[in-house]
Structure formats: structure tokens, C-alpha cells
N, C-alpha and C positions, 0 to 999 in steps of 0.2 A: 548583436544577437544575445538575448538573455541566457544565462547559464541555468540549465535545468536543475531543479531541486531533487537530487537523487538521495534516497534514504534506504537503509537496510530494513528488513521486515519489522523488527521491533521498533525502530525509529518511525516508520510509516504508521505503525499501530498507535504509537504515542501521539502522533499528529492527528490521527483520526479521533482518538479519545479527547484530545484538546478541542477539536471542532465540535464534538458531540459527547460530553461527559457521561451521559446516561445511556450510551449505546450498549446493546447486548452483544455486539459483534466482538469476537475474541481474536487474540493473536493466532490461536489454532485455526480458526475459520479463515483468517487471512492467508495463512500458510496453505491451507487446503485449496483455496481459490487460486493461488499462484501455482500449485502443483497440478491443478486441472487445466491450467492455461487460460483461466478466465480473467486474470489480471496479468498484463505483460510485465516482464522483468528483464533486466540486463545482468548477465552473469559476468562477474569479474573475479577471477580466482575462485575462492570458496564462497564469496559473497553474492547474494542476489539483491539487486538494487531496484527500487521502484521509483519511477519519475512522478513526483508529487505535484504536477501541474493540475490546474482546475479540472480538466476533462477526466483525469484519473480519479480525483476525489469523487466526482459525480459517478464514475464507473464503480468505484468501491461502494458507494452508498446504495447502489441497486441491489447489493447482496445483503443488506441489513434486514 
């Protein structure tokens, strides 16, 4: 079973920027989508982790 690629919000945003350097999507917009429950996260202590599997990348792109 493959290990999921779990990233913090800033790390997930960096991955999104790497995939699409000219995106207008911001870290603040990513945080807002997480706070609204539009993007699922796993809370570990004070950290919120996003699973960066392909289906999540597709889900994040629908908010662009």
C-alpha cells in the first residue's frame, strides 16, 4: 500500500504552484477552502495536513 503524500497547507500550496506556476490561487484561498470544509484535511496536533493524491489535486483545481 503506497504511503499518502501528506503536506501542510503551505507545502500543499507550493506543490500547486509547482504544478501551475501562473495560477492566481493563493495560500489564503486554500486556507479558506479548508476552513469551509471544501478540501478535506487531517488534523494532527496544531497541523492540518492535506493528502496530495491525484484526486485531491483535481479537487483543488476546481476552485481556481
